[in-house]
NUBA-61781 format. One line per field, with one value per residue (C-alpha): z, y, x; residue number from 1. Coordinates in nm, 2 decimals. Example, Ala and Ser with C-alpha at 12.3 -4.5 7.8 and 13.67 -1.06 7.14 Angstrom:
<nodes>
up = 0.78; 0.71
north = -0.45; -0.11
east = 1.23; 1.37
n = 1; 2
</nodes>
This chain:
<nodes>
up = -0.32; -0.09; -0.30; -0.63; -0.47; -0.34; -0.68; -0.86; -0.60; -0.63; -1.01; -1.00; -0.73; -0.93; -1.25; -1.08; -0.92; -1.25; -1.44; -1.18; -1.31; -1.01; -0.64; -0.56; -0.77; -0.60; -0.26; -0.36; -0.50; -0.18; 0.05; -0.17; -0.16; 0.22; 0.25; 0.01; 0.16; 0.51; 0.39; 0.19; 0.42; 0.78; 0.82; 0.71; 0.95; 1.23; 1.15; 1.16; 1.49; 1.62; 1.51; 1.67; 2.00; 1.98; 1.92; 2.21; 2.43; 2.31; 2.41; 2.75; 2.80; 2.72; 2.97; 3.24; 3.17; 3.09; 3.14; 3.48; 3.59; 3.47; 3.64; 3.96; 3.95; 3.88; 4.17; 4.40; 4.30; 4.35; 4.69; 4.80; 4.67; 4.86; 5.17; 5.12; 5.10; 5.39; 5.62; 5.53; 5.30; 5.43; 5.74; 5.78; 6.16; 6.19; 5.94; 6.14; 6.46; 6.29; 6.18; 6.52; 6.68; 6.44; 6.52; 6.89; 6.86; 6.66; 6.92; 7.20; 7.07; 6.78; 7.00; 7.26; 6.99; 6.82; 7.16; 7.21; 6.86; 6.88; 7.23; 7.26; 7.37; 7.30; 7.59; 7.47; 7.65; 7.47; 7.14; 6.91; 7.04; 7.04; 6.67; 6.59; 6.79; 6.63; 6.28; 6.38; 6.48; 6.21; 5.99; 5.68; 5.41; 5.21; 5.46; 5.49; 5.41; 5.69; 5.92; 5.84; 5.90; 6.23; 6.34; 6.27; 6.47; 6.76; 6.77; 6.61; 6.29; 6.24; 6.37; 6.12; 6.05; 6.27; 6.57; 6.55; 6.40; 6.07; 6.25; 6.49; 6.20; 6.00; 6.29; 6.37; 6.01; 6.00; 6.32; 6.21; 5.87; 6.03; 6.28; 6.00; 5.79; 6.08; 6.15; 5.78; 5.78; 6.10; 5.94; 5.62; 5.84; 6.04; 5.72; 5.58; 5.92; 5.89; 5.55; 5.69; 5.97; 5.72; 5.52; 5.84; 5.94; 5.59; 5.61; 5.95; 5.83; 5.52; 5.75; 5.92; 5.59; 5.41; 5.17; 5.19; 5.00; 5.02; 5.31; 5.09; 4.93; 5.26; 5.39; 5.09; 5.16; 5.52; 5.44; 5.19; 5.45; 5.71; 5.47; 5.41; 5.78; 5.83; 5.56; 5.74; 6.06; 5.88; 5.74; 6.09; 6.22; 5.94; 6.04; 6.40; 6.29; 6.09; 6.39; 6.61; 6.35; 6.34; 6.72; 6.72; 6.45; 6.66; 6.96; 6.75; 6.61; 6.97; 7.01; 6.69; 6.78; 7.12; 6.94; 6.72; 7.01; 7.19; 6.89; 6.86; 7.22; 7.20; 6.91; 7.09; 7.40; 7.19; 7.02; 7.36; 7.49; 7.18; 7.22; 7.59
north = -9.26; -9.55; -9.80; -9.68; -9.70; -10.05; -10.17; -10.03; -10.18; -10.52; -10.52; -10.42; -10.67; -10.94; -10.86; -10.87; -11.20; -11.35; -11.22; -11.34; -11.63; -11.72; -11.77; -11.47; -11.24; -11.38; -11.31; -10.96; -10.88; -11.01; -10.80; -10.49; -10.55; -10.57; -10.25; -10.06; -10.17; -10.07; -9.72; -9.68; -9.83; -9.79; -9.42; -9.47; -9.77; -9.56; -9.29; -9.55; -9.68; -9.33; -9.26; -9.58; -9.48; -9.14; -9.30; -9.53; -9.24; -9.04; -9.33; -9.35; -8.98; -9.01; -9.30; -9.13; -8.80; -8.79; -9.16; -9.16; -8.86; -9.01; -9.34; -9.16; -8.96; -9.28; -9.46; -9.16; -9.15; -9.53; -9.51; -9.22; -9.41; -9.73; -9.52; -9.37; -9.71; -9.86; -9.56; -9.42; -9.63; -9.98; -9.93; -10.24; -10.22; -10.20; -10.48; -10.70; -10.61; -10.71; -11.04; -11.11; -11.03; -11.26; -11.54; -11.48; -11.49; -11.82; -11.98; -11.86; -11.93; -12.18; -12.49; -12.38; -12.32; -12.65; -12.84; -12.68; -12.77; -13.12; -13.19; -13.53; -13.48; -13.83; -13.95; -14.26; -14.58; -14.85; -15.00; -14.89; -14.53; -14.51; -14.60; -14.34; -14.07; -14.14; -14.11; -13.80; -13.63; -13.75; -13.43; -13.65; -13.58; -13.91; -14.14; -14.00; -14.34; -14.50; -14.21; -14.28; -14.65; -14.59; -14.34; -14.60; -14.86; -14.62; -14.47; -14.74; -14.76; -14.59; -14.80; -14.99; -14.89; -15.17; -15.05; -14.67; -14.43; -14.25; -13.92; -14.06; -14.23; -13.90; -13.70; -13.96; -13.97; -13.59; -13.56; -13.82; -13.65; -13.30; -13.46; -13.63; -13.31; -13.12; -13.39; -13.39; -13.01; -13.03; -13.28; -13.06; -12.76; -12.94; -13.04; -12.69; -12.55; -12.78; -12.62; -12.27; -12.34; -12.47; -12.14; -11.94; -12.12; -12.06; -11.69; -11.66; -11.85; -11.62; -11.31; -11.42; -11.40; -11.13; -10.91; -10.53; -10.42; -10.76; -10.66; -10.56; -10.91; -11.09; -10.87; -10.96; -11.33; -11.29; -11.10; -11.37; -11.64; -11.44; -11.41; -11.79; -11.85; -11.62; -11.81; -12.13; -11.97; -11.86; -12.20; -12.35; -12.09; -12.17; -12.54; -12.45; -12.24; -12.53; -12.75; -12.50; -12.47; -12.84; -12.85; -12.59; -12.78; -13.10; -12.93; -12.80; -13.15; -13.27; -12.99; -13.08; -13.44; -13.34; -13.14; -13.44; -13.68; -13.43; -13.41; -13.79; -13.83; -13.57; -13.74; -14.08; -13.93; -13.78; -14.11; -14.28; -14.03; -14.05; -14.43; -14.39
east = -8.17; -8.06; -8.25; -8.09; -7.74; -7.82; -7.94; -7.63; -7.40; -7.57; -7.54; -7.18; -7.09; -7.27; -7.09; -6.75; -6.83; -6.94; -6.64; -6.39; -6.19; -5.98; -6.01; -5.80; -6.01; -6.33; -6.18; -6.07; -6.42; -6.58; -6.35; -6.41; -6.78; -6.79; -6.58; -6.80; -7.13; -7.00; -6.92; -7.24; -7.51; -7.37; -7.47; -7.83; -7.85; -7.72; -7.97; -8.25; -8.13; -8.11; -8.47; -8.59; -8.43; -8.59; -8.93; -8.89; -8.79; -9.09; -9.32; -9.16; -9.20; -9.57; -9.61; -9.42; -9.60; -9.98; -10.05; -9.88; -10.07; -10.40; -10.34; -10.24; -10.57; -10.77; -10.61; -10.67; -11.04; -11.07; -10.91; -11.14; -11.45; -11.34; -11.30; -11.64; -11.81; -11.61; -11.66; -12.00; -12.21; -12.12; -11.91; -11.69; -11.69; -12.07; -12.11; -11.87; -12.06; -12.39; -12.25; -12.12; -12.45; -12.64; -12.39; -12.44; -12.82; -12.80; -12.58; -12.80; -13.15; -13.15; -13.08; -13.34; -13.60; -13.52; -13.55; -13.90; -14.02; -13.88; -14.02; -14.17; -14.54; -14.66; -14.88; -15.07; -14.99; -15.18; -15.05; -15.34; -15.35; -14.97; -14.96; -15.23; -15.06; -14.72; -14.88; -15.06; -14.73; -14.49; -14.51; -14.57; -14.83; -14.80; -14.97; -15.32; -15.48; -15.29; -15.40; -15.76; -15.72; -15.54; -15.81; -16.08; -15.89; -15.86; -16.21; -16.41; -16.62; -16.96; -17.24; -17.46; -17.81; -17.94; -17.74; -17.80; -18.05; -17.96; -17.93; -17.67; -17.48; -17.48; -17.34; -17.08; -16.97; -16.95; -16.76; -16.51; -16.47; -16.40; -16.16; -15.96; -15.97; -15.82; -15.56; -15.45; -15.43; -15.22; -14.98; -14.95; -14.89; -14.62; -14.45; -14.46; -14.34; -14.03; -13.96; -14.01; -13.77; -13.51; -13.55; -13.52; -13.20; -13.06; -13.14; -12.98; -12.67; -12.65; -12.67; -12.35; -12.17; -12.37; -12.18; -12.22; -12.53; -12.71; -12.93; -13.23; -13.23; -13.21; -13.49; -13.70; -13.64; -13.73; -14.05; -14.15; -14.09; -14.29; -14.58; -14.58; -14.57; -14.87; -15.05; -14.99; -15.13; -15.44; -15.49; -15.48; -15.72; -15.96; -15.94; -16.01; -16.31; -16.45; -16.41; -16.59; -16.86; -16.90; -16.92; -17.20; -17.38; -17.35; -17.50; -17.78; -17.83; -17.90; -18.16; -18.33; -18.34; -18.48; -18.75; -18.82; -18.85; -19.08; -19.31; -19.31; -19.39; -19.67; -19.83; -19.80; -19.98; -20.25; -20.31; -20.33; -20.58; -20.79; -20.81; -20.91
n = 1; 2; 3; 4; 5; 6; 7; 8; 9; 10; 11; 12; 13; 14; 15; 16; 17; 18; 19; 20; 21; 22; 23; 24; 25; 26; 27; 28; 29; 30; 31; 32; 33; 34; 35; 36; 37; 38; 39; 40; 41; 42; 43; 44; 45; 46; 47; 48; 49; 50; 51; 52; 53; 54; 55; 56; 57; 58; 59; 60; 61; 62; 63; 64; 65; 66; 67; 68; 69; 70; 71; 72; 73; 74; 75; 76; 77; 78; 79; 80; 81; 82; 83; 84; 85; 86; 87; 88; 89; 90; 91; 92; 93; 94; 95; 96; 97; 98; 99; 100; 101; 102; 103; 104; 105; 106; 107; 108; 109; 110; 111; 112; 113; 114; 115; 116; 117; 118; 119; 120; 121; 122; 123; 124; 125; 126; 127; 128; 129; 130; 131; 132; 133; 134; 135; 136; 137; 138; 139; 140; 141; 142; 143; 144; 145; 146; 147; 148; 149; 150; 151; 152; 153; 154; 155; 156; 157; 158; 159; 160; 161; 162; 163; 164; 165; 166; 167; 168; 169; 170; 171; 172; 173; 174; 175; 176; 177; 178; 179; 180; 181; 182; 183; 184; 185; 186; 187; 188; 189; 190; 191; 192; 193; 194; 195; 196; 197; 198; 199; 200; 201; 202; 203; 204; 205; 206; 207; 208; 209; 210; 211; 212; 213; 214; 215; 216; 217; 218; 219; 220; 221; 222; 223; 224; 225; 226; 227; 228; 229; 230; 231; 232; 233; 234; 235; 236; 237; 238; 239; 240; 241; 242; 243; 244; 245; 246; 247; 248; 249; 250; 251; 252; 253; 254; 255; 256; 257; 258; 259; 260; 261; 262; 263; 264; 265; 266; 267; 268; 269; 270; 271; 272; 273; 274; 275; 276
</nodes>
Protein backbone atom coordinates (compact mmCIF):
# COMPACT_ATOMS: atom_id res chain seq x y z
CA UNK A 1 0.00 0.00 0.00
CA UNK A 2 2.82 2.41 0.84
CA UNK A 3 4.58 1.61 -2.41
CA UNK A 4 1.42 2.38 -4.48
CA UNK A 5 0.90 5.68 -2.66
CA UNK A 6 4.55 6.59 -3.15
CA UNK A 7 4.29 5.88 -6.92
CA UNK A 8 1.10 7.93 -7.30
CA UNK A 9 2.61 10.80 -5.33
CA UNK A 10 5.76 10.70 -7.44
CA UNK A 11 3.83 10.77 -10.71
CA UNK A 12 1.57 13.59 -9.55
CA UNK A 13 4.48 15.66 -8.22
CA UNK A 14 6.38 15.14 -11.48
CA UNK A 15 3.39 16.21 -13.60
CA UNK A 16 2.91 19.40 -11.58
CA UNK A 17 6.59 20.22 -11.81
CA UNK A 18 6.61 19.68 -15.59
CA UNK A 19 3.46 21.68 -16.15
CA UNK A 20 4.63 24.60 -13.96
CA UNK A 21 5.44 27.61 -16.13
CA UNK A 22 6.67 30.06 -13.53
CA UNK A 23 8.99 30.18 -10.62
CA UNK A 24 6.19 30.88 -8.20
CA UNK A 25 4.29 27.82 -9.33
CA UNK A 26 7.44 25.66 -9.00
CA UNK A 27 7.95 26.93 -5.45
CA UNK A 28 4.34 26.29 -4.57
CA UNK A 29 4.44 22.75 -5.99
CA UNK A 30 7.63 22.06 -4.05
CA UNK A 31 6.19 23.25 -0.74
CA UNK A 32 3.00 21.32 -1.31
CA UNK A 33 4.99 18.17 -2.12
CA UNK A 34 6.98 18.45 1.09
CA UNK A 35 3.84 18.87 3.17
CA UNK A 36 2.06 15.96 1.52
CA UNK A 37 5.05 13.64 1.77
CA UNK A 38 5.42 14.50 5.46
CA UNK A 39 1.80 13.64 6.17
CA UNK A 40 1.86 10.45 4.10
CA UNK A 41 5.21 8.86 5.01
CA UNK A 42 6.10 10.08 8.54
CA UNK A 43 3.80 7.61 10.38
CA UNK A 44 5.20 4.52 8.61
CA UNK A 45 8.71 5.79 9.32
CA UNK A 46 7.86 6.25 12.97
CA UNK A 47 6.44 2.75 13.06
CA UNK A 48 9.62 1.41 11.46
CA UNK A 49 11.75 3.24 13.99
CA UNK A 50 9.58 1.90 16.79
CA UNK A 51 10.00 -1.66 15.47
CA UNK A 52 13.76 -1.21 15.25
CA UNK A 53 13.88 0.00 18.86
CA UNK A 54 11.81 -2.97 19.93
CA UNK A 55 14.14 -5.39 18.08
CA UNK A 56 17.21 -3.83 19.71
CA UNK A 57 15.55 -4.07 23.10
CA UNK A 58 14.72 -7.73 22.48
CA UNK A 59 18.37 -8.48 21.62
CA UNK A 60 19.51 -6.70 24.76
CA UNK A 61 17.03 -8.70 26.81
CA UNK A 62 18.43 -11.96 25.40
CA UNK A 63 22.01 -10.85 26.11
CA UNK A 64 21.19 -9.78 29.65
CA UNK A 65 19.11 -12.89 30.22
CA UNK A 66 20.11 -16.32 28.90
CA UNK A 67 23.52 -15.33 27.55
CA UNK A 68 24.48 -13.59 30.77
CA UNK A 69 23.46 -16.63 32.82
CA UNK A 70 25.39 -18.98 30.50
CA UNK A 71 28.52 -16.82 30.60
CA UNK A 72 28.30 -16.59 34.37
CA UNK A 73 28.04 -20.38 34.63
CA UNK A 74 31.01 -20.86 32.29
CA UNK A 75 33.10 -18.40 34.25
CA UNK A 76 32.17 -20.13 37.52
CA UNK A 77 33.13 -23.54 36.11
CA UNK A 78 36.42 -22.17 34.77
CA UNK A 79 37.25 -20.61 38.13
CA UNK A 80 36.49 -23.89 39.92
CA UNK A 81 38.61 -25.85 37.43
CA UNK A 82 41.52 -23.42 37.84
CA UNK A 83 41.27 -23.72 41.61
CA UNK A 84 41.27 -27.53 41.30
CA UNK A 85 44.46 -27.49 39.21
CA UNK A 86 46.21 -24.93 41.43
CA UNK A 87 45.23 -26.54 44.74
CA UNK A 88 45.06 -30.28 44.04
CA UNK A 89 46.45 -31.39 40.67
CA UNK A 90 49.40 -28.97 40.40
CA UNK A 91 49.66 -27.08 43.71
CA UNK A 92 51.34 -23.77 43.01
CA UNK A 93 52.97 -23.61 46.43
CA UNK A 94 54.53 -27.07 46.11
CA UNK A 95 55.71 -26.34 42.58
CA UNK A 96 57.42 -23.16 43.75
CA UNK A 97 59.02 -25.08 46.62
CA UNK A 98 60.34 -27.71 44.19
CA UNK A 99 61.74 -25.01 41.92
CA UNK A 100 63.42 -23.31 44.85
CA UNK A 101 64.91 -26.61 46.02
CA UNK A 102 66.31 -27.36 42.56
CA UNK A 103 67.84 -23.89 42.40
CA UNK A 104 69.37 -24.38 45.84
CA UNK A 105 70.88 -27.74 44.84
CA UNK A 106 72.33 -26.23 41.67
CA UNK A 107 73.94 -23.39 43.58
CA UNK A 108 75.26 -25.76 46.23
CA UNK A 109 76.65 -28.65 44.19
CA UNK A 110 77.19 -27.68 40.56
CA UNK A 111 80.30 -25.59 41.14
CA UNK A 112 81.81 -28.23 43.44
CA UNK A 113 81.19 -31.03 40.95
CA UNK A 114 82.61 -28.93 38.12
CA UNK A 115 85.74 -28.24 40.16
CA UNK A 116 86.21 -31.98 40.74
CA UNK A 117 85.69 -32.85 37.09
CA UNK A 118 87.99 -30.05 35.92
CA UNK A 119 90.72 -30.78 38.42
CA UNK A 120 94.19 -30.66 36.86
CA UNK A 121 95.79 -34.07 37.41
CA UNK A 122 98.71 -33.71 35.00
CA UNK A 123 101.92 -34.96 36.64
CA UNK A 124 104.52 -35.38 33.88
CA UNK A 125 107.58 -33.14 34.14
CA UNK A 126 109.57 -33.77 30.96
CA UNK A 127 108.57 -32.14 27.64
CA UNK A 128 107.73 -35.30 25.67
CA UNK A 129 105.68 -36.97 28.42
CA UNK A 130 103.97 -33.65 29.15
CA UNK A 131 102.86 -33.37 25.53
CA UNK A 132 101.56 -36.93 25.57
CA UNK A 133 99.70 -36.46 28.86
CA UNK A 134 98.08 -33.25 27.65
CA UNK A 135 96.89 -34.95 24.49
CA UNK A 136 95.65 -37.92 26.48
CA UNK A 137 93.45 -35.66 28.67
CA UNK A 138 92.15 -33.14 26.12
CA UNK A 139 88.71 -34.83 25.62
CA UNK A 140 89.08 -34.61 21.83
CA UNK A 141 88.37 -37.36 19.30
CA UNK A 142 89.81 -35.78 16.16
CA UNK A 143 93.52 -36.15 16.97
CA UNK A 144 94.01 -39.92 17.29
CA UNK A 145 96.89 -39.87 14.83
CA UNK A 146 98.70 -37.28 16.90
CA UNK A 147 98.02 -39.38 19.99
CA UNK A 148 99.64 -42.41 18.35
CA UNK A 149 102.68 -40.38 17.34
CA UNK A 150 103.05 -38.84 20.81
CA UNK A 151 102.71 -42.30 22.38
CA UNK A 152 105.51 -43.60 20.17
CA UNK A 153 107.71 -40.63 21.04
CA UNK A 154 107.18 -41.28 24.75
CA UNK A 155 107.45 -45.08 24.94
CA UNK A 156 109.62 -45.74 21.91
CA UNK A 157 109.13 -47.71 18.73
CA UNK A 158 108.91 -51.49 18.45
CA UNK A 159 112.41 -53.06 18.19
CA UNK A 160 113.51 -54.30 14.80
CA UNK A 161 113.83 -57.97 14.01
CA UNK A 162 117.61 -57.69 14.47
CA UNK A 163 117.29 -56.31 18.01
CA UNK A 164 114.52 -58.53 19.38
CA UNK A 165 112.89 -61.88 18.76
CA UNK A 166 109.65 -62.10 16.84
CA UNK A 167 107.77 -63.13 19.98
CA UNK A 168 108.97 -60.03 21.84
CA UNK A 169 108.10 -57.81 18.91
CA UNK A 170 104.60 -59.34 18.63
CA UNK A 171 103.86 -58.88 22.33
CA UNK A 172 105.18 -55.33 22.29
CA UNK A 173 103.04 -54.49 19.28
CA UNK A 174 99.94 -56.01 20.90
CA UNK A 175 100.55 -54.23 24.21
CA UNK A 176 100.95 -50.90 22.41
CA UNK A 177 97.83 -51.52 20.33
CA UNK A 178 95.65 -52.32 23.36
CA UNK A 179 97.05 -49.34 25.24
CA UNK A 180 96.22 -46.99 22.38
CA UNK A 181 92.78 -48.59 22.04
CA UNK A 182 92.06 -47.89 25.70
CA UNK A 183 93.39 -44.34 25.46
CA UNK A 184 91.24 -43.60 22.42
CA UNK A 185 88.21 -45.07 24.17
CA UNK A 186 89.03 -42.94 27.18
CA UNK A 187 89.19 -39.76 25.08
CA UNK A 188 85.88 -40.61 23.38
CA UNK A 189 84.32 -41.30 26.77
CA UNK A 190 85.57 -37.99 28.13
CA UNK A 191 84.12 -36.19 25.13
CA UNK A 192 80.76 -37.93 25.55
CA UNK A 193 80.83 -37.20 29.28
CA UNK A 194 81.15 -33.49 28.55
CA UNK A 195 78.02 -33.70 26.38
CA UNK A 196 76.18 -35.61 29.10
CA UNK A 197 77.12 -32.97 31.66
CA UNK A 198 75.80 -30.26 29.35
CA UNK A 199 72.53 -32.20 29.00
CA UNK A 200 72.32 -32.64 32.77
CA UNK A 201 72.85 -28.92 33.33
CA UNK A 202 70.16 -28.16 30.76
CA UNK A 203 67.70 -30.49 32.51
CA UNK A 204 68.49 -28.91 35.87
CA UNK A 205 68.03 -25.40 34.48
CA UNK A 206 64.72 -26.42 32.90
CA UNK A 207 63.56 -27.84 36.25
CA UNK A 208 63.84 -24.39 37.82
CA UNK A 209 61.33 -23.04 35.28
CA UNK A 210 59.25 -26.14 34.63
CA UNK A 211 55.60 -25.59 33.82
CA UNK A 212 52.91 -27.62 35.61
CA UNK A 213 52.45 -30.97 33.91
CA UNK A 214 55.89 -31.03 32.29
CA UNK A 215 57.45 -33.29 34.95
CA UNK A 216 56.91 -36.54 32.94
CA UNK A 217 58.73 -35.08 29.94
CA UNK A 218 61.65 -33.92 32.05
CA UNK A 219 61.74 -37.31 33.77
CA UNK A 220 61.89 -39.04 30.38
CA UNK A 221 64.79 -36.78 29.35
CA UNK A 222 66.63 -37.54 32.58
CA UNK A 223 66.09 -41.30 32.20
CA UNK A 224 67.38 -41.19 28.61
CA UNK A 225 70.45 -39.27 29.76
CA UNK A 226 71.00 -41.79 32.57
CA UNK A 227 70.84 -44.68 30.10
CA UNK A 228 73.45 -43.02 27.88
CA UNK A 229 75.66 -42.47 30.92
CA UNK A 230 75.36 -46.15 31.85
CA UNK A 231 76.25 -47.12 28.30
CA UNK A 232 79.43 -45.03 28.55
CA UNK A 233 80.27 -46.74 31.84
CA UNK A 234 79.76 -50.17 30.26
CA UNK A 235 82.03 -49.20 27.38
CA UNK A 236 84.81 -48.21 29.77
CA UNK A 237 84.34 -51.44 31.73
CA UNK A 238 84.64 -53.36 28.46
CA UNK A 239 87.90 -51.52 27.69
CA UNK A 240 89.18 -52.39 31.17
CA UNK A 241 88.27 -56.05 30.66
CA UNK A 242 90.10 -56.10 27.33
CA UNK A 243 93.14 -54.59 29.00
CA UNK A 244 93.01 -57.18 31.78
CA UNK A 245 92.63 -59.97 29.23
CA UNK A 246 95.67 -58.65 27.36
CA UNK A 247 97.63 -58.58 30.64
CA UNK A 248 96.74 -62.21 31.34
CA UNK A 249 97.70 -63.16 27.78
CA UNK A 250 101.00 -61.32 28.23
CA UNK A 251 101.78 -63.28 31.39
CA UNK A 252 100.87 -66.52 29.67
CA UNK A 253 103.14 -65.51 26.82
CA UNK A 254 106.06 -65.39 29.25
CA UNK A 255 105.17 -68.89 30.50
CA UNK A 256 104.97 -70.18 26.96
CA UNK A 257 108.31 -68.63 26.11
CA UNK A 258 109.78 -70.19 29.28
CA UNK A 259 108.49 -73.57 28.19
CA UNK A 260 109.97 -73.02 24.73
CA UNK A 261 113.34 -72.06 26.20
CA UNK A 262 113.24 -75.10 28.48
CA UNK A 263 112.56 -77.37 25.53
CA UNK A 264 115.38 -75.80 23.53
CA UNK A 265 117.78 -76.12 26.46
CA UNK A 266 116.82 -79.78 26.99
CA UNK A 267 117.39 -80.57 23.34
CA UNK A 268 120.74 -78.77 23.46
CA UNK A 269 121.83 -80.77 26.53
CA UNK A 270 120.72 -84.02 24.96
CA UNK A 271 122.75 -83.21 21.84
CA UNK A 272 125.81 -82.45 23.97
CA UNK A 273 125.46 -85.69 25.92
CA UNK A 274 125.06 -87.67 22.73
CA UNK A 275 128.28 -86.17 21.31
CA UNK A 276 130.14 -87.01 24.52
